[in-house]
N, C-alpha and C positions, 0 to 999 in steps of 0.2 A: 793236845788234840790229835796229833799225828799218831801217837801211840794208841789212842782210843780207836782209831780206824783199824790199825793192825789187830788190836785185841778183838774187836767186834767181828772181823772177818773170820778169825779162828774160832770164836765162840759159836758161830753159826753151824759148825760141823758137829754132828752128834757123836758123843762118846769117844771111842778110840779113833774115830775118823779125823780128829783134830790135827794129828800129826800129818796125815795125808793131805788135809786141806791146806795146812801151812806150807807144805812142799809145793802144792799146786800154785799157791799165791806167789811164792818166791820164784817159781818158774815163769809165771806170767809177768812178774815185775822184779827182775833179778837185781836191779840197781836201786836199792831203797834210798840212796843218797840223792838220786835224781828226783824221785818222788817227793822226798822231803823238801828239796829246793823248790819244786813246783808248788807244793802245798804252802810253804812259807811266803812265796811270791804272789800267788794268785788268790789265796784265801781272803786277804784284806779287801781286794777288789770285789770279789763275789759277795762278801759280807755287806759292804756299803750299798751295793746295788740291791741285794735282797732285802736289806733293812729298810731302804727307802720305799720299795714296792709293798712290803708286808706291813711296815709300821711297827714291827716287833723285833727286838734284838734276839730274843729267844728263838722265835720262829726262823729268823734269818740264819742263825748259827746252825740250827737243825737242818735246814734246807741245803746249806753249803756242805755240811758234813755228809749228807745223803748223796750229794753229787760226787764227792770224792769216793764214797763207798762204791758207787756205781762204776766209776772209772777204775778203782783198784781191783774190784772183783771180776770185771769183764776183761777178757783177753782182747783188748782193742788195740789196733795198730794205727799209729799216727806218724806222719813223716818227721815231725819234730815237736818239741815241747810247746811251741807257739800254737800249733793246731790243737793241742790238748787244752790250752788256756781258753781258746775260743769255744771249744766244745763245752767246757765247763760253764762258761758264761751263758751259753744258750740253754743248757740244762737248768741252771739256777734261775735264769730269767723266766722260763716257762713254768717252773715249779712255783716261783714266787707269785706270778700272775694268777695261777690257779688257786693258790692259798688266799690271796687277797680277794678274789671273786667269791670264794667260799665264805670267808669271814664277813664280807659285806652282806651276803645273803643272810647269814646268821644274825648280824646286827640289826638288819631291817625286820627280821622275824621277831627278834627280841623286843624291839621298840614297839611293834604293833601289838605284841602280847602284853607288855608291861608298861607301855608309855614311859619309857626311860627318860629321866631328866638328864640332858647332856650338858647342863651348865657346870662350869668349873669354879671352884672357890677362888676368890681373889687372894693373891699372895704378894701384893705390892704392885704399884702402878706400872713400873717398868717391866717387871716380870710378866704381868698380865698382858701388857702391850706386845711384848715379844712373843708370848704364846699365841695370842690372837692373830697377829700378823703372820707368824710362821704357819699356822693352821690355814690361813687364807691362801698363802702361797701354795701349800700342799694341796688344798682343795682345787685351786686353779690348775695346778699341774695334773691332777687326776681327771680334770674335765677335757684335757687334750686327747685327741685320737691316739690310740695305742702306738701307731708308727711314729708319731711326733714325740709322745711322752717317753718312749723307750730310749731314743737317741739322746734326749736331754738328761735322763737319769744316768745313762752310761757315761756321758761326758762330765756332768757336774758332780755326780756322786761316786761314779766308778773311776773318775779321772782318766778315762781312756781318750786317746787322740782319734782324729777322724778315721785314719786308716784302721786302727784297732776296732773301732765301732763297726766299720764296714765289714770287716772279717767276721766279727761276732754275729752280725745280723744277716750276713750273706748278701750285702748290697755294695754298690760302688762307693768309693770315697767321695766322689762328687755328689752322689745322692744323699750321703750323710750330711754334707755341708748344707745342702738345700733344706733338708729336714730340720737340722738344728736352727737354721735361720728362721724358718717358718714357725718352729716351735716357740722360739723366743718372742717372735712377733705376736703370736696368739696368746702366749702367757702374759706379755705386757698389756695387751688389750683387755684380757680378763681381769687383771689386777687393777687396771685403770677404772673399771666399772665400780670399784669400791669407793673411789673418790678420795683415797688417802694419798698423802704426799710421799711417805717413806715406809720401808718395811724392815722388820727385824727377821732375818732368815737364818741366823746362826743356830 
């Protein structure tokens, strides 16, 4: 994937300008080993967060790569790699939220037009139970306000700690802890409304 980013940046230059574009890229990002380490370290986090928000691995991968394209192409100055990481998380978070909202509008329009049947075929009692309860958890999570939903996604799916979440969202560590606590309380209450005793969320 790292090589795809470098290739795409060069391909965007027309004709003989490819060599000049390549030099410009190298000038903006002289140490490709630093970029590679950043990519290898941060991409898994971005992918988990984006995948949870969009519900699509393919879309998540595209959004993550687009974020890295933006960073690679722009001559952006950051004091250290950690700040780049949080900038990328913010870019992917916003892109994923926009994607999810657009797909939800499309889904509703499709349902209204074709009265789509959302029922899934049964593939075994346990598998069906796991799928149903996982969907219930995801649905409950989506019902949370965005400020509560995002901290929980970054913590549980992005595996970020409170400090990292705070830096990614531009809020204090204490504020993150409060939001995570409230998000878990709200999620628990929403799940309790179903009346079930246990959940398969893997």
